[in-house]
N, CA, C and O atoms as a GROMACS GRO file, in nm:
protein
  228
    1MET      N    1   1.291   0.988   1.417
    1MET     CA    2   1.171   0.910   1.379
    1MET      C    3   1.218   0.768   1.336
    1MET      O    4   1.320   0.754   1.267
    2SER      N    5   1.148   0.671   1.375
    2SER     CA    6   1.177   0.532   1.346
    2SER      C    7   1.141   0.506   1.198
    2SER      O    8   1.046   0.562   1.144
    3SER      N    9   1.226   0.414   1.136
    3SER     CA   10   1.196   0.380   0.995
    3SER      C   11   1.086   0.278   0.987
    3SER      O   12   1.034   0.258   0.878
    4THR      N   13   1.047   0.212   1.094
    4THR     CA   14   0.937   0.118   1.101
    4THR      C   15   0.827   0.172   1.173
    4THR      O   16   0.848   0.226   1.282
    5GLN      N   17   0.706   0.162   1.122
    5GLN     CA   18   0.592   0.219   1.192
    5GLN      C   19   0.486   0.117   1.212
    5GLN      O   20   0.462   0.037   1.121
    6GLU      N   21   0.421   0.115   1.324
    6GLU     CA   22   0.316   0.020   1.351
    6GLU      C   23   0.200   0.060   1.266
    6GLU      O   24   0.171   0.178   1.249
    7LEU      N   25   0.130  -0.048   1.211
    7LEU     CA   26   0.010  -0.025   1.127
    7LEU      C   27  -0.108  -0.012   1.223
    7LEU      O   28  -0.115  -0.078   1.328
    8THR      N   29  -0.202   0.077   1.182
    8THR     CA   30  -0.327   0.088   1.261
    8THR      C   31  -0.404  -0.039   1.236
    8THR      O   32  -0.369  -0.117   1.147
    9ILE      N   33  -0.509  -0.060   1.313
    9ILE     CA   34  -0.600  -0.178   1.289
    9ILE      C   35  -0.658  -0.174   1.152
    9ILE      O   36  -0.667  -0.277   1.085
   10GLY      N   37  -0.699  -0.051   1.106
   10GLY     CA   38  -0.754  -0.041   0.972
   10GLY      C   39  -0.653  -0.078   0.863
   10GLY      O   40  -0.686  -0.146   0.765
   11GLN      N   41  -0.529  -0.031   0.883
   11GLN     CA   42  -0.428  -0.062   0.789
   11GLN      C   43  -0.396  -0.213   0.788
   11GLN      O   44  -0.369  -0.269   0.681
   12GLN      N   45  -0.400  -0.276   0.900
   12GLN     CA   46  -0.376  -0.418   0.910
   12GLN      C   47  -0.488  -0.501   0.837
   12GLN      O   48  -0.464  -0.604   0.773
   13PHE      N   49  -0.610  -0.448   0.852
   13PHE     CA   50  -0.724  -0.513   0.782
   13PHE      C   51  -0.708  -0.496   0.629
   13PHE      O   52  -0.738  -0.588   0.554
   14GLU      N   53  -0.660  -0.378   0.582
   14GLU     CA   54  -0.634  -0.352   0.440
   14GLU      C   55  -0.529  -0.443   0.389
   14GLU      O   56  -0.544  -0.499   0.280
   15VAL      N   57  -0.418  -0.463   0.464
   15VAL     CA   58  -0.314  -0.556   0.424
   15VAL      C   59  -0.368  -0.701   0.412
   15VAL      O   60  -0.334  -0.774   0.319
   16GLU      N   61  -0.452  -0.739   0.506
   16GLU     CA   62  -0.511  -0.873   0.505
   16GLU      C   63  -0.605  -0.889   0.391
   16GLU      O   64  -0.612  -0.995   0.330
   17ARG      N   65  -0.681  -0.780   0.359
   17ARG     CA   66  -0.775  -0.793   0.248
   17ARG      C   67  -0.705  -0.810   0.118
   17ARG      O   68  -0.743  -0.895   0.037
   18PHE      N   69  -0.596  -0.725   0.093
   18PHE     CA   70  -0.515  -0.738  -0.029
   18PHE      C   71  -0.446  -0.876  -0.032
   18PHE      O   72  -0.436  -0.940  -0.137
   19SER      N   73  -0.401  -0.917   0.080
   19SER     CA   74  -0.328  -1.053   0.084
   19SER      C   75  -0.427  -1.160   0.040
   19SER      O   76  -0.389  -1.247  -0.039
   20ARG      N   77  -0.552  -1.157   0.087
   20ARG     CA   78  -0.648  -1.251   0.054
   20ARG      C   79  -0.684  -1.248  -0.094
   20ARG      O   80  -0.705  -1.352  -0.156
   21ALA      N   81  -0.692  -1.126  -0.150
   21ALA     CA   82  -0.720  -1.102  -0.292
   21ALA      C   83  -0.610  -1.166  -0.378
   21ALA      O   84  -0.637  -1.236  -0.476
   22ILE      N   85  -0.482  -1.140  -0.336
   22ILE     CA   86  -0.371  -1.201  -0.409
   22ILE      C   87  -0.375  -1.350  -0.404
   22ILE      O   88  -0.356  -1.417  -0.505
   23ASP      N   89  -0.398  -1.404  -0.287
   23ASP     CA   90  -0.404  -1.557  -0.271
   23ASP      C   91  -0.519  -1.615  -0.354
   23ASP      O   92  -0.511  -1.727  -0.404
   24ALA      N   93  -0.624  -1.536  -0.368
   24ALA     CA   94  -0.740  -1.592  -0.441
   24ALA      C   95  -0.728  -1.579  -0.595
   24ALA      O   96  -0.810  -1.633  -0.670
   25THR      N   97  -0.632  -1.509  -0.638
   25THR     CA   98  -0.620  -1.483  -0.785
   25THR      C   99  -0.516  -1.574  -0.844
   25THR      O  100  -0.398  -1.571  -0.807
   26ALA      N  101  -0.565  -1.660  -0.943
   26ALA     CA  102  -0.486  -1.745  -1.014
   26ALA      C  103  -0.448  -1.698  -1.156
   26ALA      O  104  -0.356  -1.749  -1.218
   27ASP      N  105  -0.524  -1.599  -1.203
   27ASP     CA  106  -0.502  -1.546  -1.335
   27ASP      C  107  -0.383  -1.449  -1.338
   27ASP      O  108  -0.389  -1.347  -1.270
   28PRO      N  109  -0.276  -1.475  -1.411
   28PRO     CA  110  -0.162  -1.388  -1.410
   28PRO      C  111  -0.199  -1.247  -1.460
   28PRO      O  112  -0.137  -1.152  -1.412
   29GLU      N  113  -0.289  -1.225  -1.545
   29GLU     CA  114  -0.320  -1.091  -1.583
   29GLU      C  115  -0.391  -1.012  -1.470
   29GLU      O  116  -0.370  -0.891  -1.459
   30GLN      N  117  -0.472  -1.077  -1.389
   30GLN     CA  118  -0.531  -1.020  -1.276
   30GLN      C  119  -0.422  -0.984  -1.171
   30GLN      O  120  -0.423  -0.876  -1.111
   31LEU      N  121  -0.333  -1.074  -1.153
   31LEU     CA  122  -0.224  -1.047  -1.062
   31LEU      C  123  -0.139  -0.923  -1.108
   31LEU      O  124  -0.097  -0.840  -1.027
   32LYS      N  125  -0.116  -0.917  -1.242
   32LYS     CA  126  -0.044  -0.796  -1.288
   32LYS      C  127  -0.117  -0.672  -1.260
   32LYS      O  128  -0.057  -0.573  -1.219
   33ALA      N  129  -0.243  -0.673  -1.280
   33ALA     CA  130  -0.330  -0.556  -1.263
   33ALA      C  131  -0.330  -0.524  -1.116
   33ALA      O  132  -0.322  -0.406  -1.083
   34LEU      N  133  -0.338  -0.612  -1.030
   34LEU     CA  134  -0.339  -0.590  -0.883
   34LEU      C  135  -0.204  -0.534  -0.840
   34LEU      O  136  -0.200  -0.442  -0.758
   35ALA      N  137  -0.095  -0.586  -0.893
   35ALA     CA  138   0.039  -0.541  -0.858
   35ALA      C  139   0.059  -0.400  -0.903
   35ALA      O  140   0.127  -0.323  -0.836
   36LYS      N  141   0.002  -0.364  -1.017
   36LYS     CA  142   0.012  -0.225  -1.070
   36LYS      C  143  -0.062  -0.129  -0.978
   36LYS      O  144  -0.012  -0.022  -0.945
   37GLN      N  145  -0.182  -0.171  -0.938
   37GLN     CA  146  -0.270  -0.085  -0.846
   37GLN      C  147  -0.194  -0.065  -0.708
   37GLN      O  148  -0.193   0.044  -0.651
   38LEU      N  149  -0.134  -0.171  -0.661
   38LEU     CA  150  -0.056  -0.154  -0.534
   38LEU      C  151   0.067  -0.068  -0.548
   38LEU      O  152   0.100   0.007  -0.457
   39LEU      N  153   0.137  -0.076  -0.665
   39LEU     CA  154   0.244   0.006  -0.693
   39LEU      C  155   0.203   0.157  -0.695
   39LEU      O  156   0.265   0.244  -0.634
   40GLN      N  157   0.097   0.178  -0.767
   40GLN     CA  158   0.047   0.315  -0.777
   40GLN      C  159   0.005   0.368  -0.636
   40GLN      O  160   0.038   0.482  -0.602
   41ALA      N  161  -0.066   0.289  -0.554
   41ALA     CA  162  -0.099   0.337  -0.430
   41ALA      C  163   0.014   0.360  -0.341
   41ALA      O  164   0.010   0.452  -0.260
   42TRP      N  165   0.119   0.280  -0.351
   42TRP     CA  166   0.250   0.292  -0.272
   42TRP      C  167   0.309   0.429  -0.306
   42TRP      O  168   0.335   0.512  -0.219
   43HIS      N  169   0.330   0.451  -0.436
   43HIS     CA  170   0.398   0.573  -0.476
   43HIS      C  171   0.311   0.699  -0.448
   43HIS      O  172   0.367   0.806  -0.421
   44THR      N  173   0.180   0.689  -0.453
   44THR     CA  174   0.096   0.798  -0.416
   44THR      C  175   0.107   0.828  -0.273
   44THR      O  176   0.113   0.945  -0.234
   45GLN      N  177   0.111   0.728  -0.193
   45GLN     CA  178   0.135   0.746  -0.045
   45GLN      C  179   0.266   0.807  -0.017
   45GLN      O  180   0.275   0.898   0.064
   46LYS      N  181   0.368   0.760  -0.081
   46LYS     CA  182   0.504   0.820  -0.067
   46LYS      C  183   0.506   0.965  -0.102
   46LYS      O  184   0.569   1.045  -0.033
   47ALA      N  185   0.438   1.000  -0.209
   47ALA     CA  186   0.438   1.142  -0.251
   47ALA      C  187   0.367   1.226  -0.154
   47ALA      O  188   0.409   1.337  -0.123
   48ALA      N  189   0.253   1.170  -0.103
   48ALA     CA  190   0.178   1.245  -0.004
   48ALA      C  191   0.260   1.263   0.134
   48ALA      O  192   0.256   1.369   0.196
   49THR      N  193   0.327   1.161   0.173
   49THR     CA  194   0.414   1.174   0.287
   49THR      C  195   0.522   1.272   0.271
   49THR      O  196   0.550   1.345   0.366
   50GLU      N  197   0.588   1.281   0.155
   50GLU     CA  198   0.693   1.379   0.130
   50GLU      C  199   0.633   1.523   0.125
   50GLU      O  200   0.696   1.620   0.166
   51TRP      N  201   0.509   1.531   0.072
   51TRP     CA  202   0.444   1.662   0.070
   51TRP      C  203   0.412   1.717   0.209
   51TRP      O  204   0.434   1.834   0.239
   52VAL      N  205   0.359   1.625   0.296
   52VAL     CA  206   0.331   1.657   0.438
   52VAL      C  207   0.460   1.702   0.508
   52VAL      O  208   0.462   1.802   0.580
   53LYS      N  209   0.573   1.624   0.484
   53LYS     CA  210   0.703   1.663   0.553
   53LYS      C  211   0.748   1.802   0.501
   53LYS      O  212   0.799   1.883   0.579
   54SER      N  213   0.730   1.826   0.382
   54SER     CA  214   0.781   1.958   0.320
   54SER      C  215   0.693   2.070   0.377
   54SER      O  216   0.741   2.183   0.389
   55GLN      N  217   0.568   2.045   0.412
   55GLN     CA  218   0.483   2.151   0.467
   55GLN      C  219   0.519   2.179   0.607
   55GLN      O  220   0.488   2.287   0.657
   56GLN      N  221   0.583   2.088   0.674
   56GLN     CA  222   0.617   2.106   0.818
   56GLN      C  223   0.746   2.181   0.839
   56GLN      O  224   0.777   2.216   0.953
   57LEU      N  225   0.821   2.208   0.736
   57LEU     CA  226   0.948   2.281   0.748
   57LEU      C  227   0.932   2.427   0.761
   57LEU      O  228   1.031   2.500   0.772
   0.00000   0.00000   0.00000
């Protein structure tokens, strides 16, 4: 399995949406909150991926 995966169109739109939200945010507190949301989402996705992998064994 390749370590890099192509993003779906939907995922590409989500990346663009978050990128625009980051670019539009000048308030450091809002940027911190957004970064924490993204970190939580990333780790939740990692956990879900690991769970799916473990179910396939």
